Chimera marker file (.cmm) of the C-alpha trace (Angstrom):
<marker_set name="trace">
<marker id="1" x="112.452" y="115.956" z="79.622" r="1" g="1" b="0" radius="0.5"/>
<marker id="2" x="114.714" y="118.990" z="79.763" r="1" g="1" b="0" radius="0.5"/>
<marker id="3" x="117.934" y="118.900" z="81.771" r="1" g="1" b="0" radius="0.5"/>
<marker id="4" x="117.680" y="120.478" z="85.240" r="1" g="1" b="0" radius="0.5"/>
<marker id="5" x="120.126" y="123.190" z="84.192" r="1" g="1" b="0" radius="0.5"/>
<marker id="6" x="117.606" y="124.489" z="81.626" r="1" g="1" b="0" radius="0.5"/>
<marker id="7" x="114.517" y="124.523" z="83.877" r="1" g="1" b="0" radius="0.5"/>
<marker id="8" x="113.110" y="127.625" z="85.538" r="1" g="1" b="0" radius="0.5"/>
<marker id="9" x="110.801" y="125.699" z="87.926" r="1" g="1" b="0" radius="0.5"/>
<marker id="10" x="110.920" y="122.281" z="89.582" r="1" g="1" b="0" radius="0.5"/>
<marker id="11" x="108.029" y="120.554" z="91.402" r="1" g="1" b="0" radius="0.5"/>
<marker id="12" x="108.530" y="117.456" z="93.539" r="1" g="1" b="0" radius="0.5"/>
<marker id="13" x="105.088" y="115.854" z="93.877" r="1" g="1" b="0" radius="0.5"/>
<marker id="14" x="103.832" y="112.682" z="95.469" r="1" g="1" b="0" radius="0.5"/>
<marker id="15" x="100.454" y="111.195" z="96.333" r="1" g="1" b="0" radius="0.5"/>
<marker id="16" x="99.678" y="108.817" z="99.222" r="1" g="1" b="0" radius="0.5"/>
<marker id="17" x="102.928" y="106.961" z="99.997" r="1" g="1" b="0" radius="0.5"/>
<marker id="18" x="104.604" y="109.294" z="97.508" r="1" g="1" b="0" radius="0.5"/>
<marker id="19" x="103.431" y="112.230" z="99.629" r="1" g="1" b="0" radius="0.5"/>
<marker id="20" x="105.256" y="110.717" z="102.579" r="1" g="1" b="0" radius="0.5"/>
<marker id="21" x="108.355" y="110.383" z="100.398" r="1" g="1" b="0" radius="0.5"/>
<marker id="22" x="107.936" y="114.031" z="99.354" r="1" g="1" b="0" radius="0.5"/>
<marker id="23" x="107.938" y="115.087" z="103.009" r="1" g="1" b="0" radius="0.5"/>
<marker id="24" x="110.890" y="112.840" z="103.844" r="1" g="1" b="0" radius="0.5"/>
<marker id="25" x="113.180" y="113.642" z="100.915" r="1" g="1" b="0" radius="0.5"/>
<marker id="26" x="112.325" y="117.179" z="99.775" r="1" g="1" b="0" radius="0.5"/>
<marker id="27" x="115.394" y="118.796" z="101.360" r="1" g="1" b="0" radius="0.5"/>
<marker id="28" x="117.800" y="116.338" z="99.732" r="1" g="1" b="0" radius="0.5"/>
<marker id="29" x="116.122" y="116.644" z="96.330" r="1" g="1" b="0" radius="0.5"/>
<marker id="30" x="116.089" y="120.446" z="96.611" r="1" g="1" b="0" radius="0.5"/>
<marker id="31" x="119.807" y="120.508" z="97.492" r="1" g="1" b="0" radius="0.5"/>
<marker id="32" x="120.586" y="118.349" z="94.449" r="1" g="1" b="0" radius="0.5"/>
<marker id="33" x="118.415" y="120.403" z="92.087" r="1" g="1" b="0" radius="0.5"/>
<marker id="34" x="119.806" y="123.728" z="93.329" r="1" g="1" b="0" radius="0.5"/>
<marker id="35" x="123.363" y="122.402" z="93.100" r="1" g="1" b="0" radius="0.5"/>
<marker id="36" x="122.734" y="121.823" z="89.380" r="1" g="1" b="0" radius="0.5"/>
<marker id="37" x="120.676" y="125.018" z="88.876" r="1" g="1" b="0" radius="0.5"/>
<marker id="38" x="121.036" y="127.630" z="91.655" r="1" g="1" b="0" radius="0.5"/>
<marker id="39" x="118.432" y="129.980" z="90.161" r="1" g="1" b="0" radius="0.5"/>
<marker id="40" x="115.604" y="127.444" z="89.914" r="1" g="1" b="0" radius="0.5"/>
<marker id="41" x="112.271" y="127.902" z="91.694" r="1" g="1" b="0" radius="0.5"/>
<marker id="42" x="111.572" y="124.763" z="93.740" r="1" g="1" b="0" radius="0.5"/>
<marker id="43" x="108.251" y="123.547" z="95.126" r="1" g="1" b="0" radius="0.5"/>
<marker id="44" x="107.333" y="120.399" z="97.032" r="1" g="1" b="0" radius="0.5"/>
<marker id="45" x="103.699" y="119.249" z="96.749" r="1" g="1" b="0" radius="0.5"/>
<marker id="46" x="102.761" y="116.299" z="98.975" r="1" g="1" b="0" radius="0.5"/>
<marker id="47" x="99.173" y="115.217" z="98.315" r="1" g="1" b="0" radius="0.5"/>
<marker id="48" x="96.807" y="112.985" z="100.292" r="1" g="1" b="0" radius="0.5"/>
<marker id="49" x="99.101" y="111.578" z="102.958" r="1" g="1" b="0" radius="0.5"/>
<marker id="50" x="96.921" y="110.186" z="105.749" r="1" g="1" b="0" radius="0.5"/>
<marker id="51" x="98.265" y="107.442" z="107.959" r="1" g="1" b="0" radius="0.5"/>
<marker id="52" x="96.702" y="105.828" z="111.007" r="1" g="1" b="0" radius="0.5"/>
<marker id="53" x="98.692" y="104.268" z="113.833" r="1" g="1" b="0" radius="0.5"/>
<marker id="54" x="96.983" y="100.875" z="113.951" r="1" g="1" b="0" radius="0.5"/>
<marker id="55" x="98.037" y="97.641" z="115.583" r="1" g="1" b="0" radius="0.5"/>
<marker id="56" x="100.522" y="95.838" z="113.349" r="1" g="1" b="0" radius="0.5"/>
<marker id="57" x="99.475" y="92.440" z="112.024" r="1" g="1" b="0" radius="0.5"/>
<marker id="58" x="103.132" y="91.418" z="112.082" r="1" g="1" b="0" radius="0.5"/>
<marker id="59" x="103.900" y="92.034" z="115.750" r="1" g="1" b="0" radius="0.5"/>
<marker id="60" x="100.668" y="93.256" z="117.403" r="1" g="1" b="0" radius="0.5"/>
<marker id="61" x="102.284" y="96.586" z="118.364" r="1" g="1" b="0" radius="0.5"/>
<marker id="62" x="101.359" y="100.160" z="117.479" r="1" g="1" b="0" radius="0.5"/>
<marker id="63" x="104.675" y="100.744" z="115.740" r="1" g="1" b="0" radius="0.5"/>
<marker id="64" x="103.861" y="103.302" z="113.021" r="1" g="1" b="0" radius="0.5"/>
<marker id="65" x="105.371" y="106.144" z="115.054" r="1" g="1" b="0" radius="0.5"/>
<marker id="66" x="108.613" y="104.174" z="115.492" r="1" g="1" b="0" radius="0.5"/>
<marker id="67" x="108.760" y="103.392" z="111.777" r="1" g="1" b="0" radius="0.5"/>
<marker id="68" x="108.265" y="107.069" z="110.877" r="1" g="1" b="0" radius="0.5"/>
<marker id="69" x="110.967" y="108.069" z="113.359" r="1" g="1" b="0" radius="0.5"/>
<marker id="70" x="113.348" y="105.599" z="111.683" r="1" g="1" b="0" radius="0.5"/>
<marker id="71" x="112.467" y="107.001" z="108.228" r="1" g="1" b="0" radius="0.5"/>
<marker id="72" x="113.051" y="110.550" z="109.480" r="1" g="1" b="0" radius="0.5"/>
<marker id="73" x="116.457" y="109.564" z="110.850" r="1" g="1" b="0" radius="0.5"/>
<marker id="74" x="117.464" y="107.903" z="107.564" r="1" g="1" b="0" radius="0.5"/>
<marker id="75" x="116.216" y="110.838" z="105.476" r="1" g="1" b="0" radius="0.5"/>
<marker id="76" x="118.108" y="113.345" z="107.626" r="1" g="1" b="0" radius="0.5"/>
<marker id="77" x="121.351" y="111.412" z="108.050" r="1" g="1" b="0" radius="0.5"/>
<marker id="78" x="124.365" y="113.560" z="107.235" r="1" g="1" b="0" radius="0.5"/>
<marker id="79" x="126.614" y="110.665" z="106.236" r="1" g="1" b="0" radius="0.5"/>
<marker id="80" x="127.307" y="109.997" z="102.582" r="1" g="1" b="0" radius="0.5"/>
<marker id="81" x="127.197" y="106.624" z="100.892" r="1" g="1" b="0" radius="0.5"/>
<marker id="82" x="130.477" y="105.085" z="99.734" r="1" g="1" b="0" radius="0.5"/>
<link id1="1" id2="2" r="1" g="1" b="0" radius="0.2"/>
<link id1="2" id2="3" r="1" g="1" b="0" radius="0.2"/>
<link id1="3" id2="4" r="1" g="1" b="0" radius="0.2"/>
<link id1="4" id2="5" r="1" g="1" b="0" radius="0.2"/>
<link id1="5" id2="6" r="1" g="1" b="0" radius="0.2"/>
<link id1="6" id2="7" r="1" g="1" b="0" radius="0.2"/>
<link id1="7" id2="8" r="1" g="1" b="0" radius="0.2"/>
<link id1="8" id2="9" r="1" g="1" b="0" radius="0.2"/>
<link id1="9" id2="10" r="1" g="1" b="0" radius="0.2"/>
<link id1="10" id2="11" r="1" g="1" b="0" radius="0.2"/>
<link id1="11" id2="12" r="1" g="1" b="0" radius="0.2"/>
<link id1="12" id2="13" r="1" g="1" b="0" radius="0.2"/>
<link id1="13" id2="14" r="1" g="1" b="0" radius="0.2"/>
<link id1="14" id2="15" r="1" g="1" b="0" radius="0.2"/>
<link id1="15" id2="16" r="1" g="1" b="0" radius="0.2"/>
<link id1="16" id2="17" r="1" g="1" b="0" radius="0.2"/>
<link id1="17" id2="18" r="1" g="1" b="0" radius="0.2"/>
<link id1="18" id2="19" r="1" g="1" b="0" radius="0.2"/>
<link id1="19" id2="20" r="1" g="1" b="0" radius="0.2"/>
<link id1="20" id2="21" r="1" g="1" b="0" radius="0.2"/>
<link id1="21" id2="22" r="1" g="1" b="0" radius="0.2"/>
<link id1="22" id2="23" r="1" g="1" b="0" radius="0.2"/>
<link id1="23" id2="24" r="1" g="1" b="0" radius="0.2"/>
<link id1="24" id2="25" r="1" g="1" b="0" radius="0.2"/>
<link id1="25" id2="26" r="1" g="1" b="0" radius="0.2"/>
<link id1="26" id2="27" r="1" g="1" b="0" radius="0.2"/>
<link id1="27" id2="28" r="1" g="1" b="0" radius="0.2"/>
<link id1="28" id2="29" r="1" g="1" b="0" radius="0.2"/>
<link id1="29" id2="30" r="1" g="1" b="0" radius="0.2"/>
<link id1="30" id2="31" r="1" g="1" b="0" radius="0.2"/>
<link id1="31" id2="32" r="1" g="1" b="0" radius="0.2"/>
<link id1="32" id2="33" r="1" g="1" b="0" radius="0.2"/>
<link id1="33" id2="34" r="1" g="1" b="0" radius="0.2"/>
<link id1="34" id2="35" r="1" g="1" b="0" radius="0.2"/>
<link id1="35" id2="36" r="1" g="1" b="0" radius="0.2"/>
<link id1="36" id2="37" r="1" g="1" b="0" radius="0.2"/>
<link id1="37" id2="38" r="1" g="1" b="0" radius="0.2"/>
<link id1="38" id2="39" r="1" g="1" b="0" radius="0.2"/>
<link id1="39" id2="40" r="1" g="1" b="0" radius="0.2"/>
<link id1="40" id2="41" r="1" g="1" b="0" radius="0.2"/>
<link id1="41" id2="42" r="1" g="1" b="0" radius="0.2"/>
<link id1="42" id2="43" r="1" g="1" b="0" radius="0.2"/>
<link id1="43" id2="44" r="1" g="1" b="0" radius="0.2"/>
<link id1="44" id2="45" r="1" g="1" b="0" radius="0.2"/>
<link id1="45" id2="46" r="1" g="1" b="0" radius="0.2"/>
<link id1="46" id2="47" r="1" g="1" b="0" radius="0.2"/>
<link id1="47" id2="48" r="1" g="1" b="0" radius="0.2"/>
<link id1="48" id2="49" r="1" g="1" b="0" radius="0.2"/>
<link id1="49" id2="50" r="1" g="1" b="0" radius="0.2"/>
<link id1="50" id2="51" r="1" g="1" b="0" radius="0.2"/>
<link id1="51" id2="52" r="1" g="1" b="0" radius="0.2"/>
<link id1="52" id2="53" r="1" g="1" b="0" radius="0.2"/>
<link id1="53" id2="54" r="1" g="1" b="0" radius="0.2"/>
<link id1="54" id2="55" r="1" g="1" b="0" radius="0.2"/>
<link id1="55" id2="56" r="1" g="1" b="0" radius="0.2"/>
<link id1="56" id2="57" r="1" g="1" b="0" radius="0.2"/>
<link id1="57" id2="58" r="1" g="1" b="0" radius="0.2"/>
<link id1="58" id2="59" r="1" g="1" b="0" radius="0.2"/>
<link id1="59" id2="60" r="1" g="1" b="0" radius="0.2"/>
<link id1="60" id2="61" r="1" g="1" b="0" radius="0.2"/>
<link id1="61" id2="62" r="1" g="1" b="0" radius="0.2"/>
<link id1="62" id2="63" r="1" g="1" b="0" radius="0.2"/>
<link id1="63" id2="64" r="1" g="1" b="0" radius="0.2"/>
<link id1="64" id2="65" r="1" g="1" b="0" radius="0.2"/>
<link id1="65" id2="66" r="1" g="1" b="0" radius="0.2"/>
<link id1="66" id2="67" r="1" g="1" b="0" radius="0.2"/>
<link id1="67" id2="68" r="1" g="1" b="0" radius="0.2"/>
<link id1="68" id2="69" r="1" g="1" b="0" radius="0.2"/>
<link id1="69" id2="70" r="1" g="1" b="0" radius="0.2"/>
<link id1="70" id2="71" r="1" g="1" b="0" radius="0.2"/>
<link id1="71" id2="72" r="1" g="1" b="0" radius="0.2"/>
<link id1="72" id2="73" r="1" g="1" b="0" radius="0.2"/>
<link id1="73" id2="74" r="1" g="1" b="0" radius="0.2"/>
<link id1="74" id2="75" r="1" g="1" b="0" radius="0.2"/>
<link id1="75" id2="76" r="1" g="1" b="0" radius="0.2"/>
<link id1="76" id2="77" r="1" g="1" b="0" radius="0.2"/>
<link id1="77" id2="78" r="1" g="1" b="0" radius="0.2"/>
<link id1="78" id2="79" r="1" g="1" b="0" radius="0.2"/>
<link id1="79" id2="80" r="1" g="1" b="0" radius="0.2"/>
<link id1="80" id2="81" r="1" g="1" b="0" radius="0.2"/>
<link id1="81" id2="82" r="1" g="1" b="0" radius="0.2"/>
</marker_set>
């Protein structure tokens, strides 16, 4: 695999749960890639993400929306790790 600095195009792709990760993390990955190569063309390609809010077997609640909200908050947190 070529170093990011030598690439002309970059595609972040995920399928199913990976599609959800593509949606959640594309901005952070793009910032990192463009920091290393400002002229790169960047695409994000989430594929086949379909999720149903069903009653959880763990707690009997419809908690998918809350879990996705928590993921969104983590993915968009502005704090850096130590």
